[in-house]
ZAKE-309044 format. One line per field, with one value per atom (N, C-alpha, C): residue number from 1; residue in three letters; atom name; x, y negated, z. Coordinates in Angstrom, 2 decimals. Example, Ala and Ser with C-alpha at 12.3 -4.5 7.8 and 13.67 -1.06 7.14 Angstrom:
# residues 2
num <- 1; 1; 1; 2; 2; 2;
residu <- ALA; ALA; ALA; SER; SER; SER;
atome <- N; CA; C; N; CA; C;
xx <- 13.19; 12.30; 13.20; 12.85; 13.67; 12.90;
yy <- 5.69; 4.50; 3.30; 2.25; 1.06; -0.03;
zz <- 7.80; 7.80; 7.80; 7.08; 7.14; 7.87;
//
This chain:
# residues 87
num <- 1; 1; 1; 2; 2; 2; 3; 3; 3; 4; 4; 4; 5; 5; 5; 6; 6; 6; 7; 7; 7; 8; 8; 8; 9; 9; 9; 10; 10; 10; 11; 11; 11; 12; 12; 12; 13; 13; 13; 14; 14; 14; 15; 15; 15; 16; 16; 16; 17; 17; 17; 18; 18; 18; 19; 19; 19; 20; 20; 20; 21; 21; 21; 22; 22; 22; 23; 23; 23; 24; 24; 24; 25; 25; 25; 26; 26; 26; 27; 27; 27; 28; 28; 28; 29; 29; 29; 30; 30; 30; 31; 31; 31; 32; 32; 32; 33; 33; 33; 34; 34; 34; 35; 35; 35; 36; 36; 36; 37; 37; 37; 38; 38; 38; 39; 39; 39; 40; 40; 40; 41; 41; 41; 42; 42; 42; 43; 43; 43; 44; 44; 44; 45; 45; 45; 46; 46; 46; 47; 47; 47; 48; 48; 48; 49; 49; 49; 50; 50; 50; 51; 51; 51; 52; 52; 52; 53; 53; 53; 54; 54; 54; 55; 55; 55; 56; 56; 56; 57; 57; 57; 58; 58; 58; 59; 59; 59; 60; 60; 60; 61; 61; 61; 62; 62; 62; 63; 63; 63; 64; 64; 64; 65; 65; 65; 66; 66; 66; 67; 67; 67; 68; 68; 68; 69; 69; 69; 70; 70; 70; 71; 71; 71; 72; 72; 72; 73; 73; 73; 74; 74; 74; 75; 75; 75; 76; 76; 76; 77; 77; 77; 78; 78; 78; 79; 79; 79; 80; 80; 80; 81; 81; 81; 82; 82; 82; 83; 83; 83; 84; 84; 84; 85; 85; 85; 86; 86; 86; 87; 87; 87;
residu <- MET; MET; MET; ALA; ALA; ALA; GLY; GLY; GLY; GLY; GLY; GLY; TRP; TRP; TRP; SER; SER; SER; ARG; ARG; ARG; ASP; ASP; ASP; GLY; GLY; GLY; ALA; ALA; ALA; VAL; VAL; VAL; GLN; GLN; GLN; ASP; ASP; ASP; GLN; GLN; GLN; ILE; ILE; ILE; ASP; ASP; ASP; ALA; ALA; ALA; SER; SER; SER; VAL; VAL; VAL; ASP; ASP; ASP; ASP; ASP; ASP; ALA; ALA; ALA; VAL; VAL; VAL; ARG; ARG; ARG; ALA; ALA; ALA; ALA; ALA; ALA; ARG; ARG; ARG; GLU; GLU; GLU; ARG; ARG; ARG; MET; MET; MET; PRO; PRO; PRO; ARG; ARG; ARG; GLY; GLY; GLY; PRO; PRO; PRO; SER; SER; SER; ALA; ALA; ALA; MET; MET; MET; CYS; CYS; CYS; CYS; CYS; CYS; GLU; GLU; GLU; GLU; GLU; GLU; CYS; CYS; CYS; ASP; ASP; ASP; ALA; ALA; ALA; PRO; PRO; PRO; ILE; ILE; ILE; PRO; PRO; PRO; GLU; GLU; GLU; ALA; ALA; ALA; ARG; ARG; ARG; ARG; ARG; ARG; GLN; GLN; GLN; ALA; ALA; ALA; VAL; VAL; VAL; PRO; PRO; PRO; GLY; GLY; GLY; VAL; VAL; VAL; ARG; ARG; ARG; LEU; LEU; LEU; CYS; CYS; CYS; VAL; VAL; VAL; SER; SER; SER; CYS; CYS; CYS; GLN; GLN; GLN; SER; SER; SER; ALA; ALA; ALA; LEU; LEU; LEU; ASP; ASP; ASP; ALA; ALA; ALA; SER; SER; SER; SER; SER; SER; ALA; ALA; ALA; ARG; ARG; ARG; SER; SER; SER; GLY; GLY; GLY; PHE; PHE; PHE; ASN; ASN; ASN; ARG; ARG; ARG; ARG; ARG; ARG; GLY; GLY; GLY; SER; SER; SER; LYS; LYS; LYS; ASP; ASP; ASP; SER; SER; SER; GLN; GLN; GLN; LEU; LEU; LEU; ARG; ARG; ARG;
atome <- N; CA; C; N; CA; C; N; CA; C; N; CA; C; N; CA; C; N; CA; C; N; CA; C; N; CA; C; N; CA; C; N; CA; C; N; CA; C; N; CA; C; N; CA; C; N; CA; C; N; CA; C; N; CA; C; N; CA; C; N; CA; C; N; CA; C; N; CA; C; N; CA; C; N; CA; C; N; CA; C; N; CA; C; N; CA; C; N; CA; C; N; CA; C; N; CA; C; N; CA; C; N; CA; C; N; CA; C; N; CA; C; N; CA; C; N; CA; C; N; CA; C; N; CA; C; N; CA; C; N; CA; C; N; CA; C; N; CA; C; N; CA; C; N; CA; C; N; CA; C; N; CA; C; N; CA; C; N; CA; C; N; CA; C; N; CA; C; N; CA; C; N; CA; C; N; CA; C; N; CA; C; N; CA; C; N; CA; C; N; CA; C; N; CA; C; N; CA; C; N; CA; C; N; CA; C; N; CA; C; N; CA; C; N; CA; C; N; CA; C; N; CA; C; N; CA; C; N; CA; C; N; CA; C; N; CA; C; N; CA; C; N; CA; C; N; CA; C; N; CA; C; N; CA; C; N; CA; C; N; CA; C; N; CA; C; N; CA; C; N; CA; C; N; CA; C; N; CA; C; N; CA; C; N; CA; C; N; CA; C; N; CA; C; N; CA; C; N; CA; C; N; CA; C;
xx <- 133.96; 134.16; 133.20; 133.74; 132.92; 133.12; 132.12; 132.22; 131.79; 132.59; 132.23; 132.17; 131.03; 130.88; 130.23; 129.96; 129.29; 130.29; 129.78; 130.64; 130.90; 131.90; 132.19; 131.00; 130.63; 129.53; 128.17; 128.09; 126.79; 126.14; 126.92; 126.38; 125.80; 126.51; 126.01; 124.75; 124.69; 123.48; 122.28; 122.52; 121.45; 120.97; 121.92; 121.57; 120.77; 121.23; 120.53; 119.11; 118.94; 117.61; 116.69; 117.23; 116.44; 116.01; 116.90; 116.57; 115.52; 115.68; 114.70; 113.32; 113.27; 111.99; 111.35; 112.15; 111.62; 111.10; 111.81; 111.37; 110.07; 109.98; 108.77; 107.58; 107.80; 106.72; 106.27; 107.21; 106.86; 106.07; 106.46; 105.72; 104.31; 104.13; 102.81; 101.89; 102.46; 101.64; 101.27; 101.92; 101.63; 100.24; 99.52; 98.18; 98.25; 97.20; 97.12; 95.75; 95.63; 94.34; 94.13; 92.90; 92.61; 92.64; 93.10; 93.17; 91.79; 91.57; 90.31; 90.32; 89.17; 89.05; 89.03; 88.48; 88.39; 89.00; 89.51; 90.14; 89.11; 89.49; 88.57; 88.38; 89.29; 89.19; 88.42; 88.84; 88.27; 87.40; 87.30; 86.49; 86.98; 88.24; 88.82; 89.24; 89.17; 89.60; 91.11; 91.48; 92.90; 93.37; 94.45; 94.93; 95.33; 95.13; 95.46; 96.92; 97.82; 99.25; 99.55; 98.90; 99.10; 98.53; 97.37; 96.76; 97.62; 98.31; 99.19; 100.50; 100.99; 102.27; 102.17; 101.02; 100.84; 99.62; 99.80; 98.65; 97.94; 96.63; 95.85; 95.76; 96.13; 96.12; 94.68; 94.52; 93.20; 93.09; 94.23; 94.23; 94.88; 94.43; 95.08; 96.42; 97.22; 98.56; 98.50; 97.60; 97.56; 97.11; 96.13; 95.69; 96.77; 97.46; 98.54; 99.69; 100.00; 101.06; 100.69; 99.44; 98.99; 99.06; 98.69; 98.77; 100.22; 101.10; 102.52; 103.12; 102.75; 103.29; 102.81; 101.56; 101.04; 101.61; 101.98; 102.53; 104.05; 104.69; 106.17; 106.73; 105.91; 106.40; 106.50; 107.67; 107.84; 108.19; 107.97; 108.22; 109.61; 110.52; 111.86; 112.80; 113.71; 114.75; 115.88; 116.06; 117.08; 118.45; 118.51; 119.79; 120.74; 120.23; 121.06; 121.77; 121.61; 122.28; 121.42; 122.05; 121.31; 120.57; 121.20; 120.53; 119.35; 119.32; 118.16; 116.96; 117.20; 116.11; 115.52; 116.28; 115.83; 114.99; 114.97; 114.21; 112.75;
yy <- -112.00; -113.41; -114.16; -114.84; -115.64; -117.10; -117.87; -119.29; -120.07; -120.99; -121.79; -120.94; -120.98; -120.28; -118.90; -118.50; -117.20; -116.06; -114.92; -113.75; -113.08; -112.21; -111.44; -110.56; -110.56; -109.72; -110.38; -111.59; -112.26; -112.53; -112.88; -113.16; -111.88; -110.77; -109.50; -109.07; -109.31; -108.99; -109.79; -111.03; -111.88; -111.38; -110.98; -110.42; -109.14; -108.26; -106.99; -107.24; -108.21; -108.53; -109.04; -109.85; -110.36; -109.23; -108.31; -107.16; -106.29; -106.04; -105.24; -105.88; -107.20; -107.91; -107.79; -107.89; -107.78; -106.37; -105.35; -103.97; -103.73; -104.24; -104.08; -104.76; -105.95; -106.67; -105.93; -105.36; -104.61; -103.35; -102.69; -101.49; -101.82; -102.99; -103.39; -103.69; -104.12; -104.42; -103.18; -102.06; -100.83; -100.32; -99.73; -99.22; -98.05; -97.93; -96.85; -96.19; -95.08; -94.40; -93.48; -93.02; -92.08; -92.78; -92.07; -92.61; -92.57; -93.49; -93.53; -92.45; -91.93; -90.92; -91.56; -92.79; -93.52; -94.90; -95.43; -96.75; -97.82; -98.78; -99.85; -100.87; -100.92; -101.87; -101.31; -100.14; -99.61; -98.37; -97.89; -96.72; -95.42; -95.40; -94.15; -93.26; -91.94; -91.07; -91.18; -91.16; -91.21; -89.77; -89.38; -87.99; -87.59; -86.34; -85.81; -86.04; -85.88; -86.06; -87.49; -88.47; -89.88; -90.12; -89.55; -89.73; -89.13; -88.04; -87.43; -88.21; -88.73; -89.44; -90.81; -91.48; -92.83; -92.83; -92.59; -92.58; -93.94; -93.91; -95.14; -95.84; -95.15; -95.77; -96.13; -97.27; -97.76; -97.99; -98.04; -98.33; -97.21; -97.02; -96.05; -96.63; -95.83; -96.25; -97.46; -97.45; -98.55; -99.85; -99.81; -101.03; -101.53; -100.62; -101.02; -101.64; -101.08; -101.65; -103.05; -103.25; -104.58; -105.57; -105.15; -106.02; -106.37; -105.38; -105.62; -106.57; -106.43; -107.30; -108.73; -108.90; -110.26; -110.95; -110.19; -110.81; -110.89; -110.38; -110.39; -111.76; -112.64; -113.98; -114.82; -115.35; -116.24; -117.62; -118.61; -119.98; -120.47; -119.57; -119.98; -119.97; -120.93; -120.98; -120.07; -118.96; -117.99; -118.28; -119.19; -119.44; -120.25; -121.09; -121.84; -123.04; -123.30; -124.42; -125.67; -126.77; -128.01; -128.48; -128.39; -128.92; -128.06; -126.77; -125.95; -126.38; -127.01; -127.49; -128.79; -129.49; -130.78; -130.65; -129.49; -129.30; -129.21;
zz <- 110.42; 110.22; 111.14; 112.09; 112.99; 112.66; 112.88; 112.62; 113.85; 114.29; 115.46; 116.71; 117.40; 118.66; 118.50; 117.26; 117.07; 117.21; 117.59; 117.77; 116.43; 116.39; 115.17; 114.83; 113.56; 113.10; 113.19; 113.71; 113.86; 112.51; 111.53; 110.20; 109.60; 109.73; 109.21; 109.95; 111.25; 112.02; 111.51; 111.18; 110.66; 109.29; 108.44; 107.13; 107.29; 108.19; 108.43; 108.93; 109.83; 110.35; 109.23; 108.33; 107.21; 106.28; 106.01; 105.15; 105.83; 107.13; 107.86; 107.83; 107.98; 107.92; 106.55; 105.49; 104.13; 103.85; 104.32; 104.13; 104.90; 106.12; 106.92; 106.25; 105.72; 105.04; 103.78; 103.03; 101.82; 102.18; 103.25; 103.66; 104.12; 104.74; 105.18; 104.00; 102.88; 101.69; 100.90; 101.18; 100.46; 100.84; 99.87; 100.18; 101.16; 101.96; 102.94; 102.84; 103.51; 103.56; 102.39; 102.23; 101.14; 99.78; 98.80; 97.43; 96.79; 95.88; 95.15; 94.07; 93.77; 92.72; 91.33; 91.26; 89.99; 90.16; 89.07; 89.07; 89.41; 90.25; 90.63; 89.50; 88.54; 87.45; 86.25; 85.77; 84.52; 84.73; 85.95; 86.30; 85.67; 85.21; 84.68; 85.85; 85.68; 86.77; 87.01; 88.28; 88.66; 88.81; 88.10; 88.18; 89.61; 89.93; 91.25; 91.60; 90.63; 90.90; 91.35; 90.74; 91.14; 92.53; 92.82; 94.14; 95.24; 94.95; 95.95; 96.07; 94.96; 94.96; 95.63; 95.47; 96.00; 96.91; 98.21; 99.11; 99.10; 99.04; 99.05; 97.71; 96.63; 95.30; 94.91; 94.27; 93.86; 92.36; 91.65; 90.21; 89.43; 88.18; 87.29; 86.84; 86.17; 85.76; 84.82; 83.84; 82.88; 83.55; 84.43; 85.12; 86.08; 86.76; 87.66; 86.88; 85.71; 84.86; 84.40; 84.02; 83.60; 84.75; 85.94; 87.12; 87.45; 87.37; 87.65; 86.63; 85.37; 84.32; 84.49; 84.92; 85.09; 86.31; 87.34; 88.55; 88.53; 87.50; 87.44; 87.12; 86.57; 86.23; 87.48; 87.71; 88.85; 88.34; 89.14; 88.73; 89.07; 89.37; 89.77; 88.58; 88.57; 87.57; 88.03; 87.37; 87.78; 87.16; 86.20; 85.54; 86.41; 87.24; 88.16; 87.56; 86.28; 85.67; 85.84; 86.16; 86.42; 85.18; 83.99; 82.82; 82.38; 82.79; 82.46; 83.30; 84.44; 85.28; 84.74; 83.95; 83.43; 82.17; 81.56; 80.33; 80.58;
//
């Protein structure tokens, strides 16, 4: 589907480029380097299996879960209804 002066497939190319950029940005945010032996938050030992599974890990499972839960809240209205935005 081309629109105006664009060639066929240009829209899909743009979508693919956006997805590639998002994947690249997510990979850059991933921890790198040697994993910590103890959690940086609670000082609990990090199991060897976790250190091997997640290179560069700095938090134990419980601290990472708490961090993920606290950052999961976003300020966006996902319902999309106009009257839900007015409340």
